[in-house]
PDB file of N, CA, C and O in Angstrom:
ATOM      1  N   MET A   1       0.753  -1.177  -0.112  1.00  0.00           N
ATOM      2  CA  MET A   1       0.029   0.023   0.166  1.00  0.00           C
ATOM      3  C   MET A   1       0.468   1.243  -0.218  1.00  0.00           C
ATOM      4  O   MET A   1      -0.014   2.112  -0.944  1.00  0.00           O
ATOM      5  N   LEU A   2       1.824   1.117   0.619  1.00  0.00           N
ATOM      6  CA  LEU A   2       3.233   1.987   0.520  1.00  0.00           C
ATOM      7  C   LEU A   2       3.985   2.899  -0.508  1.00  0.00           C
ATOM      8  O   LEU A   2       4.386   4.055  -0.643  1.00  0.00           O
ATOM      9  N   SER A   3       3.928   1.433  -1.290  1.00  0.00           N
ATOM     10  CA  SER A   3       4.911   1.262  -2.403  1.00  0.00           C
ATOM     11  C   SER A   3       4.717   2.399  -3.638  1.00  0.00           C
ATOM     12  O   SER A   3       5.549   2.369  -4.545  1.00  0.00           O
ATOM     13  N   GLY A   4       3.855   3.196  -3.679  1.00  0.00           N
ATOM     14  CA  GLY A   4       3.290   4.528  -4.503  1.00  0.00           C
ATOM     15  C   GLY A   4       2.163   4.789  -3.850  1.00  0.00           C
ATOM     16  O   GLY A   4       1.588   4.552  -2.787  1.00  0.00           O
ATOM     17  N   GLY A   5       2.008   5.542  -5.180  1.00  0.00           N
ATOM     18  CA  GLY A   5       0.500   6.375  -4.925  1.00  0.00           C
ATOM     19  C   GLY A   5       1.160   7.499  -3.852  1.00  0.00           C
ATOM     20  O   GLY A   5       2.295   7.920  -3.626  1.00  0.00           O
ATOM     21  N   GLU A   6      -0.825   7.863  -3.071  1.00  0.00           N
ATOM     22  CA  GLU A   6      -0.554   8.708  -2.093  1.00  0.00           C
ATOM     23  C   GLU A   6      -0.340   8.219  -0.982  1.00  0.00           C
ATOM     24  O   GLU A   6       0.161   9.024  -0.198  1.00  0.00           O
ATOM     25  N   LEU A   7      -0.480   7.425  -0.670  1.00  0.00           N
ATOM     26  CA  LEU A   7       0.017   7.089   0.512  1.00  0.00           C
ATOM     27  C   LEU A   7       1.526   7.180   0.691  1.00  0.00           C
ATOM     28  O   LEU A   7       2.002   7.633   1.732  1.00  0.00           O
ATOM     29  N   GLY A   8       2.212   6.791  -0.226  1.00  0.00           N
ATOM     30  CA  GLY A   8       3.352   6.240  -0.294  1.00  0.00           C
ATOM     31  C   GLY A   8       4.103   8.416  -0.132  1.00  0.00           C
ATOM     32  O   GLY A   8       4.937   8.723   0.720  1.00  0.00           O
ATOM     33  N   LYS A   9       3.706   9.101  -0.801  1.00  0.00           N
ATOM     34  CA  LYS A   9       4.102  10.356  -0.843  1.00  0.00           C
ATOM     35  C   LYS A   9       3.779  11.110   0.310  1.00  0.00           C
ATOM     36  O   LYS A   9       4.471  12.070   0.651  1.00  0.00           O
ATOM     37  N   ILE A  10       2.654  10.700   1.008  1.00  0.00           N
ATOM     38  CA  ILE A  10       2.676  11.271   2.832  1.00  0.00           C
ATOM     39  C   ILE A  10       3.612  10.814   3.371  1.00  0.00           C
ATOM     40  O   ILE A  10       4.518  11.620   3.587  1.00  0.00           O
ATOM     41  N   TYR A  11       3.841   9.323   3.842  1.00  0.00           N
ATOM     42  CA  TYR A  11       4.277   8.950   4.454  1.00  0.00           C
ATOM     43  C   TYR A  11       6.440   9.211   4.147  1.00  0.00           C
ATOM     44  O   TYR A  11       7.386   9.190   4.935  1.00  0.00           O
ATOM     45  N   SER A  12       6.351   9.406   2.760  1.00  0.00           N
ATOM     46  CA  SER A  12       7.827   9.683   2.765  1.00  0.00           C
ATOM     47  C   SER A  12       7.998  11.335   2.921  1.00  0.00           C
ATOM     48  O   SER A  12       9.164  11.728   2.957  1.00  0.00           O
ATOM     49  N   ARG A  13       7.074  12.216   3.006  1.00  0.00           N
ATOM     50  CA  ARG A  13       7.141  13.503   3.226  1.00  0.00           C
ATOM     51  C   ARG A  13       7.475  13.507   4.792  1.00  0.00           C
ATOM     52  O   ARG A  13       7.913  14.610   5.117  1.00  0.00           O
ATOM     53  N   ASP A  14       7.411  12.752   5.685  1.00  0.00           N
ATOM     54  CA  ASP A  14       7.254  12.777   6.699  1.00  0.00           C
ATOM     55  C   ASP A  14       8.027  12.012   7.789  1.00  0.00           C
ATOM     56  O   ASP A  14       8.321  12.253   8.960  1.00  0.00           O
ATOM     57  N   PHE A  15       8.240  10.987   6.931  1.00  0.00           N
ATOM     58  CA  PHE A  15       9.135   9.734   7.461  1.00  0.00           C
ATOM     59  C   PHE A  15      10.322   9.693   6.864  1.00  0.00           C
ATOM     60  O   PHE A  15      10.361  10.325   5.808  1.00  0.00           O
ATOM     61  N   ALA A  16      11.615   8.989   7.290  1.00  0.00           N
ATOM     62  CA  ALA A  16      12.728   8.667   6.619  1.00  0.00           C
ATOM     63  C   ALA A  16      11.708   7.076   6.377  1.00  0.00           C
ATOM     64  O   ALA A  16      11.230   6.655   7.430  1.00  0.00           O
ATOM     65  N   VAL A  17      11.400   6.275   5.155  1.00  0.00           N
ATOM     66  CA  VAL A  17      10.757   5.183   4.920  1.00  0.00           C
ATOM     67  C   VAL A  17      12.054   4.195   4.461  1.00  0.00           C
ATOM     68  O   VAL A  17      13.061   4.557   3.852  1.00  0.00           O
ATOM     69  N   PHE A  18      11.753   2.962   4.895  1.00  0.00           N
ATOM     70  CA  PHE A  18      12.643   1.643   4.367  1.00  0.00           C
ATOM     71  C   PHE A  18      11.844   0.346   4.243  1.00  0.00           C
ATOM     72  O   PHE A  18      10.725   0.067   4.672  1.00  0.00           O
ATOM     73  N   GLU A  19      12.334  -0.054   3.851  1.00  0.00           N
ATOM     74  CA  GLU A  19      12.245  -1.921   3.801  1.00  0.00           C
ATOM     75  C   GLU A  19      13.344  -2.611   4.113  1.00  0.00           C
ATOM     76  O   GLU A  19      14.470  -2.557   3.619  1.00  0.00           O
ATOM     77  N   ALA A  20      12.734  -3.541   5.342  1.00  0.00           N
ATOM     78  CA  ALA A  20      13.707  -4.192   6.073  1.00  0.00           C
ATOM     79  C   ALA A  20      13.556  -5.805   5.863  1.00  0.00           C
ATOM     80  O   ALA A  20      12.422  -5.988   5.420  1.00  0.00           O
ATOM     81  N   GLU A  21      13.865  -6.364   5.927  1.00  0.00           N
ATOM     82  CA  GLU A  21      13.977  -7.853   6.032  1.00  0.00           C
ATOM     83  C   GLU A  21      13.215  -8.229   7.468  1.00  0.00           C
ATOM     84  O   GLU A  21      13.113  -7.418   8.388  1.00  0.00           O
ATOM     85  N   SER A  22      12.697  -9.589   7.509  1.00  0.00           N
ATOM     86  CA  SER A  22      12.169  -9.444   9.481  1.00  0.00           C
ATOM     87  C   SER A  22      13.442  -9.730   9.911  1.00  0.00           C
ATOM     88  O   SER A  22      14.494 -10.282   9.586  1.00  0.00           O
ATOM     89  N   PRO A  23      12.781  -8.996  10.952  1.00  0.00           N
ATOM     90  CA  PRO A  23      14.035  -9.055  12.178  1.00  0.00           C
ATOM     91  C   PRO A  23      14.504 -10.165  12.612  1.00  0.00           C
ATOM     92  O   PRO A  23      15.322  -9.785  13.450  1.00  0.00           O
ATOM     93  N   HIS A  24      14.533 -11.405  12.599  1.00  0.00           N
ATOM     94  CA  HIS A  24      15.081 -12.442  12.984  1.00  0.00           C
ATOM     95  C   HIS A  24      15.964 -13.227  12.116  1.00  0.00           C
ATOM     96  O   HIS A  24      16.520 -14.276  12.443  1.00  0.00           O
ATOM     97  N   ARG A  25      16.105 -12.227  10.196  1.00  0.00           N
ATOM     98  CA  ARG A  25      16.667 -12.937   9.885  1.00  0.00           C
ATOM     99  C   ARG A  25      18.629 -11.919   9.748  1.00  0.00           C
ATOM    100  O   ARG A  25      19.538 -12.095   8.936  1.00  0.00           O
ATOM    101  N   TYR A  26      18.554 -11.265  10.554  1.00  0.00           N
ATOM    102  CA  TYR A  26      19.246 -10.243  10.935  1.00  0.00           C
ATOM    103  C   TYR A  26      20.239 -10.931  11.938  1.00  0.00           C
ATOM    104  O   TYR A  26      19.650 -11.805  12.575  1.00  0.00           O
ATOM    105  N   PRO A  27      21.421 -10.820  12.238  1.00  0.00           N
ATOM    106  CA  PRO A  27      22.124 -11.527  13.138  1.00  0.00           C
ATOM    107  C   PRO A  27      21.725 -10.932  14.994  1.00  0.00           C
ATOM    108  O   PRO A  27      21.112  -9.878  15.167  1.00  0.00           O
ATOM    109  N   ALA A  28      22.086 -11.604  15.911  1.00  0.00           N
ATOM    110  CA  ALA A  28      21.877 -11.008  17.009  1.00  0.00           C
ATOM    111  C   ALA A  28      22.759  -9.821  17.331  1.00  0.00           C
ATOM    112  O   ALA A  28      23.923  -9.685  16.954  1.00  0.00           O
ATOM    113  N   GLY A  29      22.243  -9.199  17.880  1.00  0.00           N
ATOM    114  CA  GLY A  29      22.691  -7.849  18.255  1.00  0.00           C
ATOM    115  C   GLY A  29      22.803  -6.780  17.258  1.00  0.00           C
ATOM    116  O   GLY A  29      23.307  -5.674  17.453  1.00  0.00           O
ATOM    117  N   HIS A  30      22.210  -7.277  16.017  1.00  0.00           N
ATOM    118  CA  HIS A  30      22.016  -6.546  15.047  1.00  0.00           C
ATOM    119  C   HIS A  30      21.119  -5.465  15.301  1.00  0.00           C
ATOM    120  O   HIS A  30      20.048  -5.647  15.880  1.00  0.00           O
ATOM    121  N   GLU A  31      21.560  -4.187  14.839  1.00  0.00           N
ATOM    122  CA  GLU A  31      20.472  -2.676  15.340  1.00  0.00           C
ATOM    123  C   GLU A  31      18.800  -2.857  14.516  1.00  0.00           C
ATOM    124  O   GLU A  31      17.803  -2.645  15.206  1.00  0.00           O
ATOM    125  N   LEU A  32      18.612  -3.330  12.759  1.00  0.00           N
ATOM    126  CA  LEU A  32      17.167  -3.681  12.694  1.00  0.00           C
ATOM    127  C   LEU A  32      16.427  -4.836  13.365  1.00  0.00           C
ATOM    128  O   LEU A  32      15.218  -5.064  13.379  1.00  0.00           O
ATOM    129  N   ARG A  33      17.534  -5.577  13.970  1.00  0.00           N
ATOM    130  CA  ARG A  33      16.882  -6.909  14.650  1.00  0.00           C
ATOM    131  C   ARG A  33      16.079  -6.259  16.537  1.00  0.00           C
ATOM    132  O   ARG A  33      15.271  -6.787  17.302  1.00  0.00           O
ATOM    133  N   LYS A  34      16.668  -5.253  16.575  1.00  0.00           N
ATOM    134  CA  LYS A  34      16.601  -4.424  18.336  1.00  0.00           C
ATOM    135  C   LYS A  34      15.297  -4.108  18.170  1.00  0.00           C
ATOM    136  O   LYS A  34      14.400  -4.201  19.008  1.00  0.00           O
ATOM    137  N   LEU A  35      15.210  -3.618  16.727  1.00  0.00           N
ATOM    138  CA  LEU A  35      13.878  -2.210  16.862  1.00  0.00           C
ATOM    139  C   LEU A  35      12.465  -2.838  16.832  1.00  0.00           C
ATOM    140  O   LEU A  35      11.526  -2.042  16.863  1.00  0.00           O
ATOM    141  N   THR A  36      12.059  -4.785  16.749  1.00  0.00           N
ATOM    142  CA  THR A  36      11.060  -4.314  17.195  1.00  0.00           C
ATOM    143  C   THR A  36      10.948  -6.358  17.794  1.00  0.00           C
ATOM    144  O   THR A  36      11.786  -7.150  17.361  1.00  0.00           O
ATOM    145  N   ASN A  37       9.719  -6.866  18.851  1.00  0.00           N
ATOM    146  CA  ASN A  37       9.451  -7.810  18.986  1.00  0.00           C
ATOM    147  C   ASN A  37       8.866  -8.665  18.252  1.00  0.00           C
ATOM    148  O   ASN A  37       8.892  -9.851  18.581  1.00  0.00           O
ATOM    149  N   PHE A  38       8.149  -8.204  16.983  1.00  0.00           N
ATOM    150  CA  PHE A  38       7.527  -9.303  15.862  1.00  0.00           C
ATOM    151  C   PHE A  38       8.463  -9.919  14.924  1.00  0.00           C
ATOM    152  O   PHE A  38       9.181  -9.234  14.195  1.00  0.00           O
ATOM    153  N   SER A  39       8.473 -11.247  14.926  1.00  0.00           N
ATOM    154  CA  SER A  39       8.838 -11.648  13.734  1.00  0.00           C
ATOM    155  C   SER A  39       9.121 -11.809  12.338  1.00  0.00           C
ATOM    156  O   SER A  39      10.067 -12.262  11.693  1.00  0.00           O
ATOM    157  N   TYR A  40       7.615 -11.118  11.977  1.00  0.00           N
ATOM    158  CA  TYR A  40       7.364 -11.077  10.729  1.00  0.00           C
ATOM    159  C   TYR A  40       7.184  -9.841   9.964  1.00  0.00           C
ATOM    160  O   TYR A  40       7.817  -9.039  10.650  1.00  0.00           O
ATOM    161  N   THR A  41       6.672  -9.136   8.883  1.00  0.00           N
ATOM    162  CA  THR A  41       6.619  -8.193   8.635  1.00  0.00           C
ATOM    163  C   THR A  41       4.748  -8.065   8.011  1.00  0.00           C
ATOM    164  O   THR A  41       3.846  -8.902   8.005  1.00  0.00           O
ATOM    165  N   PRO A  42       4.789  -6.973   7.665  1.00  0.00           N
ATOM    166  CA  PRO A  42       5.195  -5.816   7.732  1.00  0.00           C
ATOM    167  C   PRO A  42       4.999  -5.575   8.801  1.00  0.00           C
ATOM    168  O   PRO A  42       3.914  -5.894   9.288  1.00  0.00           O
ATOM    169  N   VAL A  43       6.087  -4.847   9.654  1.00  0.00           N
ATOM    170  CA  VAL A  43       5.816  -4.166  10.806  1.00  0.00           C
ATOM    171  C   VAL A  43       6.345  -2.642  10.814  1.00  0.00           C
ATOM    172  O   VAL A  43       7.401  -2.346  10.255  1.00  0.00           O
ATOM    173  N   PHE A  44       5.822  -2.020  11.254  1.00  0.00           N
ATOM    174  CA  PHE A  44       5.855  -0.113  11.478  1.00  0.00           C
ATOM    175  C   PHE A  44       6.685  -0.032  12.483  1.00  0.00           C
ATOM    176  O   PHE A  44       6.461  -0.829  13.395  1.00  0.00           O
ATOM    177  N   VAL A  45       7.839   0.889  12.646  1.00  0.00           N
ATOM    178  CA  VAL A  45       8.664   0.841  14.037  1.00  0.00           C
ATOM    179  C   VAL A  45       8.298   2.359  13.385  1.00  0.00           C
ATOM    180  O   VAL A  45       7.963   2.440  12.203  1.00  0.00           O
ATOM    181  N   PHE A  46       8.415   3.864  14.474  1.00  0.00           N
ATOM    182  CA  PHE A  46       8.487   4.652  14.949  1.00  0.00           C
ATOM    183  C   PHE A  46       9.350   5.552  15.706  1.00  0.00           C
ATOM    184  O   PHE A  46       9.162   5.596  16.922  1.00  0.00           O
ATOM    185  N   LEU A  47      10.296   6.300  15.176  1.00  0.00           N
ATOM    186  CA  LEU A  47      11.351   6.701  16.362  1.00  0.00           C
ATOM    187  C   LEU A  47      11.592   8.474  16.730  1.00  0.00           C
ATOM    188  O   LEU A  47      11.735   9.427  15.965  1.00  0.00           O
ATOM    189  N   ASP A  48      11.573   8.427  17.625  1.00  0.00           N
ATOM    190  CA  ASP A  48      11.632  10.197  17.671  1.00  0.00           C
ATOM    191  C   ASP A  48      12.997  10.515  17.365  1.00  0.00           C
ATOM    192  O   ASP A  48      13.890   9.708  17.105  1.00  0.00           O
ATOM    193  N   ALA A  49      13.087  11.934  17.426  1.00  0.00           N
ATOM    194  CA  ALA A  49      13.834  12.210  16.909  1.00  0.00           C
ATOM    195  C   ALA A  49      15.333  11.759  17.574  1.00  0.00           C
ATOM    196  O   ALA A  49      16.401  11.620  16.979  1.00  0.00           O
ATOM    197  N   ASN A  50      15.097  11.618  18.716  1.00  0.00           N
ATOM    198  CA  ASN A  50      16.041  10.869  19.361  1.00  0.00           C
ATOM    199  C   ASN A  50      16.542   9.532  19.683  1.00  0.00           C
ATOM    200  O   ASN A  50      17.239   9.055  20.579  1.00  0.00           O
ATOM    201  N   GLY A  51      15.825   9.005  18.429  1.00  0.00           N
ATOM    202  CA  GLY A  51      15.579   7.432  18.071  1.00  0.00           C
ATOM    203  C   GLY A  51      15.180   6.808  18.997  1.00  0.00           C
ATOM    204  O   GLY A  51      15.891   5.804  18.967  1.00  0.00           O
ATOM    205  N   ALA A  52      14.338   6.682  20.039  1.00  0.00           N
ATOM    206  CA  ALA A  52      13.605   6.235  20.926  1.00  0.00           C
ATOM    207  C   ALA A  52      12.284   5.822  20.326  1.00  0.00           C
ATOM    208  O   ALA A  52      11.463   6.644  19.921  1.00  0.00           O
ATOM    209  N   LYS A  53      12.146   4.773  20.292  1.00  0.00           N
ATOM    210  CA  LYS A  53      10.628   4.304  19.683  1.00  0.00           C
ATOM    211  C   LYS A  53       9.710   4.597  20.657  1.00  0.00           C
ATOM    212  O   LYS A  53       9.688   4.455  21.880  1.00  0.00           O
ATOM    213  N   VAL A  54       8.748   5.164  19.607  1.00  0.00           N
ATOM    214  CA  VAL A  54       7.353   5.718  20.033  1.00  0.00           C
ATOM    215  C   VAL A  54       6.145   4.997  19.393  1.00  0.00           C
ATOM    216  O   VAL A  54       5.054   5.099  19.953  1.00  0.00           O
ATOM    217  N   VAL A  55       6.239   4.427  18.498  1.00  0.00           N
ATOM    218  CA  VAL A  55       5.258   3.598  18.076  1.00  0.00           C
ATOM    219  C   VAL A  55       5.534   2.452  17.582  1.00  0.00           C
ATOM    220  O   VAL A  55       6.553   2.449  16.891  1.00  0.00           O
ATOM    221  N   GLU A  56       4.750   1.035  17.730  1.00  0.00           N
ATOM    222  CA  GLU A  56       5.419  -0.016  17.004  1.00  0.00           C
ATOM    223  C   GLU A  56       4.072  -1.026  16.603  1.00  0.00           C
ATOM    224  O   GLU A  56       3.631  -1.631  17.580  1.00  0.00           O
ATOM    225  N   THR A  57       3.338  -1.296  15.252  1.00  0.00           N
ATOM    226  CA  THR A  57       2.986  -1.658  14.936  1.00  0.00           C
ATOM    227  C   THR A  57       3.013  -2.793  13.662  1.00  0.00           C
ATOM    228  O   THR A  57       3.726  -2.809  12.659  1.00  0.00           O
ATOM    229  N   ARG A  58       1.787  -3.874  14.174  1.00  0.00           N
ATOM    230  CA  ARG A  58       2.059  -4.693  12.501  1.00  0.00           C
ATOM    231  C   ARG A  58       1.067  -3.992  11.512  1.00  0.00           C
ATOM    232  O   ARG A  58      -0.031  -4.526  11.358  1.00  0.00           O
ATOM    233  N   GLY A  59       1.322  -2.987  10.915  1.00  0.00           N
ATOM    234  CA  GLY A  59       0.473  -2.428   9.711  1.00  0.00           C
ATOM    235  C   GLY A  59      -0.977  -2.532   9.813  1.00  0.00           C
ATOM    236  O   GLY A  59      -1.763  -2.761  10.733  1.00  0.00           O
ATOM    237  N   PHE A  60      -1.089  -2.252   8.371  1.00  0.00           N
ATOM    238  CA  PHE A  60      -2.617  -1.721   8.578  1.00  0.00           C
ATOM    239  C   PHE A  60      -3.269  -2.382   7.527  1.00  0.00           C
ATOM    240  O   PHE A  60      -2.631  -2.833   6.576  1.00  0.00           O
ATOM    241  N   ARG A  61      -5.306  -2.537   7.683  1.00  0.00           N
ATOM    242  CA  ARG A  61      -5.547  -2.951   6.762  1.00  0.00           C
ATOM    243  C   ARG A  61      -6.231  -2.410   5.661  1.00  0.00           C
ATOM    244  O   ARG A  61      -6.775  -2.898   4.670  1.00  0.00           O
ATOM    245  N   SER A  62      -6.033  -1.070   6.170  1.00  0.00           N
ATOM    246  CA  SER A  62      -6.941  -0.392   5.303  1.00  0.00           C
ATOM    247  C   SER A  62      -6.225   1.084   4.808  1.00  0.00           C
ATOM    248  O   SER A  62      -5.134   1.372   5.300  1.00  0.00           O
ATOM    249  N   GLU A  63      -6.703   1.776   4.073  1.00  0.00           N
ATOM    250  CA  GLU A  63      -6.023   3.251   3.488  1.00  0.00           C
ATOM    251  C   GLU A  63      -6.169   4.361   4.745  1.00  0.00           C
ATOM    252  O   GLU A  63      -5.406   5.274   5.061  1.00  0.00           O
ATOM    253  N   ARG A  64      -7.917   3.771   5.559  1.00  0.00           N
ATOM    254  CA  ARG A  64      -8.433   4.405   6.639  1.00  0.00           C
ATOM    255  C   ARG A  64      -6.934   4.406   7.831  1.00  0.00           C
ATOM    256  O   ARG A  64      -6.226   5.206   8.443  1.00  0.00           O
ATOM    257  N   GLU A  65      -7.038   3.444   7.688  1.00  0.00           N
ATOM    258  CA  GLU A  65      -5.906   2.847   9.004  1.00  0.00           C
ATOM    259  C   GLU A  65      -4.810   3.827   8.634  1.00  0.00           C
ATOM    260  O   GLU A  65      -4.622   4.956   9.086  1.00  0.00           O
ATOM    261  N   ALA A  66      -3.942   2.976   7.469  1.00  0.00           N
ATOM    262  CA  ALA A  66      -2.450   3.927   7.137  1.00  0.00           C
ATOM    263  C   ALA A  66      -2.941   5.468   7.273  1.00  0.00           C
ATOM    264  O   ALA A  66      -2.284   6.085   8.111  1.00  0.00           O
ATOM    265  N   ARG A  67      -3.925   6.198   6.647  1.00  0.00           N
ATOM    266  CA  ARG A  67      -3.957   7.266   7.229  1.00  0.00           C
ATOM    267  C   ARG A  67      -4.206   7.717   8.437  1.00  0.00           C
ATOM    268  O   ARG A  67      -4.519   8.904   8.538  1.00  0.00           O
ATOM    269  N   ALA A  68      -4.122   6.831   9.711  1.00  0.00           N
ATOM    270  CA  ALA A  68      -4.930   7.213  10.548  1.00  0.00           C
ATOM    271  C   ALA A  68      -3.669   7.073  11.860  1.00  0.00           C
ATOM    272  O   ALA A  68      -3.489   7.595  12.961  1.00  0.00           O
ATOM    273  N   LEU A  69      -3.021   6.129  11.064  1.00  0.00           N
ATOM    274  CA  LEU A  69      -1.464   5.974  11.747  1.00  0.00           C
ATOM    275  C   LEU A  69      -0.209   6.496  11.529  1.00  0.00           C
ATOM    276  O   LEU A  69       0.876   6.228  12.046  1.00  0.00           O
ATOM    277  N   HIS A  70      -0.652   7.570  10.372  1.00  0.00           N
ATOM    278  CA  HIS A  70       0.239   8.501   9.749  1.00  0.00           C
ATOM    279  C   HIS A  70      -0.282  10.331  10.930  1.00  0.00           C
ATOM    280  O   HIS A  70       0.457  11.180  11.430  1.00  0.00           O
ATOM    281  N   GLU A  71      -1.461  10.227  10.923  1.00  0.00           N
ATOM    282  CA  GLU A  71      -1.809  11.054  12.045  1.00  0.00           C
ATOM    283  C   GLU A  71      -1.605  11.280  13.360  1.00  0.00           C
ATOM    284  O   GLU A  71      -1.454  12.320  14.001  1.00  0.00           O
ATOM    285  N   PHE A  72      -1.633   9.651  13.783  1.00  0.00           N
ATOM    286  CA  PHE A  72      -1.147   9.145  15.093  1.00  0.00           C
ATOM    287  C   PHE A  72       0.529   9.630  15.323  1.00  0.00           C
ATOM    288  O   PHE A  72       0.716   9.959  16.494  1.00  0.00           O
ATOM    289  N   VAL A  73       1.347   9.702  14.750  1.00  0.00           N
ATOM    290  CA  VAL A  73       2.240   9.705  14.549  1.00  0.00           C
ATOM    291  C   VAL A  73       2.591  11.119  14.347  1.00  0.00           C
ATOM    292  O   VAL A  73       3.214  11.724  15.219  1.00  0.00           O
ATOM    293  N   THR A  74       2.287  11.591  13.429  1.00  0.00           N
ATOM    294  CA  THR A  74       2.823  13.236  13.210  1.00  0.00           C
ATOM    295  C   THR A  74       2.206  14.119  14.370  1.00  0.00           C
ATOM    296  O   THR A  74       2.812  15.073  14.858  1.00  0.00           O
ATOM    297  N   LYS A  75       0.900  13.700  14.779  1.00  0.00           N
ATOM    298  CA  LYS A  75       0.418  14.974  15.968  1.00  0.00           C
ATOM    299  C   LYS A  75       0.914  14.500  17.172  1.00  0.00           C
ATOM    300  O   LYS A  75       0.813  15.239  18.151  1.00  0.00           O
ATOM    301  N   ARG A  76       1.626  13.001  17.335  1.00  0.00           N
ATOM    302  CA  ARG A  76       2.103  12.665  18.586  1.00  0.00           C
ATOM    303  C   ARG A  76       1.218  12.297  19.240  1.00  0.00           C
ATOM    304  O   ARG A  76       1.599  12.065  20.388  1.00  0.00           O
ATOM    305  N   ALA A  77      -0.223  12.048  19.024  1.00  0.00           N
ATOM    306  CA  ALA A  77      -1.145  10.953  19.156  1.00  0.00           C
ATOM    307  C   ALA A  77      -0.658  10.034  20.637  1.00  0.00           C
ATOM    308  O   ALA A  77      -1.148  10.005  21.766  1.00  0.00           O
ATOM    309  N   TYR A  78       0.099   9.588  20.244  1.00  0.00           N
ATOM    310  CA  TYR A  78       0.957   8.295  21.605  1.00  0.00           C
ATOM    311  C   TYR A  78       1.183   9.135  22.909  1.00  0.00           C
ATOM    312  O   TYR A  78       1.473   8.541  23.947  1.00  0.00           O
ATOM    313  N   ARG A  79       1.055  10.534  22.887  1.00  0.00           N
ATOM    314  CA  ARG A  79       1.270  10.946  23.836  1.00  0.00           C
ATOM    315  C   ARG A  79       0.408  10.960  24.873  1.00  0.00           C
ATOM    316  O   ARG A  79       0.677  10.922  26.074  1.00  0.00           O
ATOM    317  N   LYS A  80      -1.021  11.036  24.153  1.00  0.00           N
ATOM    318  CA  LYS A  80      -2.101  11.026  25.168  1.00  0.00           C
ATOM    319  C   LYS A  80      -3.392   9.819  25.281  1.00  0.00           C
ATOM    320  O   LYS A  80      -4.359   9.968  26.027  1.00  0.00           O
ATOM    321  N   THR A  81      -3.188   8.634  24.400  1.00  0.00           N
ATOM    322  CA  THR A  81      -4.078   7.529  23.885  1.00  0.00           C
ATOM    323  C   THR A  81      -3.223   6.566  23.210  1.00  0.00           C
ATOM    324  O   THR A  81      -2.045   6.755  22.907  1.00  0.00           O
ATOM    325  N   SER A  82      -4.144   5.161  22.927  1.00  0.00           N
ATOM    326  CA  SER A  82      -3.349   3.932  22.405  1.00  0.00           C
ATOM    327  C   SER A  82      -3.742   4.129  21.289  1.00  0.00           C
ATOM    328  O   SER A  82      -4.802   4.728  21.109  1.00  0.00           O
ATOM    329  N   LEU A  83      -2.754   3.536  19.949  1.00  0.00           N
ATOM    330  CA  LEU A  83      -3.597   3.425  18.694  1.00  0.00           C
ATOM    331  C   LEU A  83      -4.643   2.955  18.834  1.00  0.00           C
ATOM    332  O   LEU A  83      -5.343   3.947  18.633  1.00  0.00           O
ATOM    333  N   ARG A  84      -5.490   1.951  19.087  1.00  0.00           N
ATOM    334  CA  ARG A  84      -6.389   1.344  19.147  1.00  0.00           C
ATOM    335  C   ARG A  84      -7.684   1.839  19.551  1.00  0.00           C
ATOM    336  O   ARG A  84      -8.761   1.329  19.240  1.00  0.00           O
ATOM    337  N   GLU A  85      -7.493   2.969  20.335  1.00  0.00           N
ATOM    338  CA  GLU A  85      -8.457   3.960  20.547  1.00  0.00           C
ATOM    339  C   GLU A  85      -8.547   4.860  19.670  1.00  0.00           C
ATOM    340  O   GLU A  85      -9.663   5.111  19.215  1.00  0.00           O
ATOM    341  N   PHE A  86      -7.467   5.531  19.237  1.00  0.00           N
ATOM    342  CA  PHE A  86      -7.142   6.703  18.028  1.00  0.00           C
ATOM    343  C   PHE A  86      -8.078   5.985  17.027  1.00  0.00           C
ATOM    344  O   PHE A  86      -9.205   6.307  16.650  1.00  0.00           O
ATOM    345  N   LEU A  87      -7.491   5.179  16.777  1.00  0.00           N
ATOM    346  CA  LEU A  87      -8.280   4.228  15.135  1.00  0.00           C
ATOM    347  C   LEU A  87     -10.005   4.369  15.555  1.00  0.00           C
ATOM    348  O   LEU A  87     -10.873   4.572  14.707  1.00  0.00           O
ATOM    349  N   ALA A  88     -10.251   4.227  16.913  1.00  0.00           N
ATOM    350  CA  ALA A  88     -11.311   3.978  17.209  1.00  0.00           C
ATOM    351  C   ALA A  88     -12.265   4.917  16.864  1.00  0.00           C
ATOM    352  O   ALA A  88     -13.325   4.616  16.315  1.00  0.00           O
ATOM    353  N   ALA A  89     -11.917   6.115  17.181  1.00  0.00           N
ATOM    354  CA  ALA A  89     -12.209   7.425  16.902  1.00  0.00           C
ATOM    355  C   ALA A  89     -12.224   7.975  15.641  1.00  0.00           C
ATOM    356  O   ALA A  89     -13.019   8.788  15.167  1.00  0.00           O
ATOM    357  N   TYR A  90     -11.102   7.359  15.065  1.00  0.00           N
ATOM    358  CA  TYR A  90     -10.557   8.475  13.049  1.00  0.00           C
ATOM    359  C   TYR A  90     -11.678   7.774  12.617  1.00  0.00           C
ATOM    360  O   TYR A  90     -11.925   6.571  12.698  1.00  0.00           O
ATOM    361  N   PRO A  91     -12.608   9.102  11.936  1.00  0.00           N
ATOM    362  CA  PRO A  91     -13.591   9.241  11.100  1.00  0.00           C
ATOM    363  C   PRO A  91     -13.266   7.896  10.400  1.00  0.00           C
ATOM    364  O   PRO A  91     -12.185   7.316  10.497  1.00  0.00           O
ATOM    365  N   HIS A  92     -14.418   7.438   9.627  1.00  0.00           N
ATOM    366  CA  HIS A  92     -14.404   6.640   8.410  1.00  0.00           C
ATOM    367  C   HIS A  92     -14.709   7.180   7.199  1.00  0.00           C
ATOM    368  O   HIS A  92     -14.688   6.479   6.188  1.00  0.00           O
TER     369      HIS A  92
END
C-alpha cells in the first residue's frame, strides 16, 4: 500500500521510510533486529528525533488505518492515547 501513490508520498514526506527483512533474519545484536519484537512483516516502527521507539505496530488493513497511523504519529497522539483508541475514534 505504501509502495507508491498518495499514501507513499504522505509517509515519505514526513518519515524516513525503508524496507528491511524480517528481524529474525539479522544476526543477534544487529540494530534492525533490536527495533521490533515481531518476527514477521510488515511491521512499522516509528522513532522520535532521539532514536527512541514511540510506536510499533503490525501494519494496517486499509487506507483509513494507514492515514490514521500517519496522523497518530505526526500529531504525537501516542502521548495521550493508544493506537487502538485513536483508530476507534478516527473518521471513516
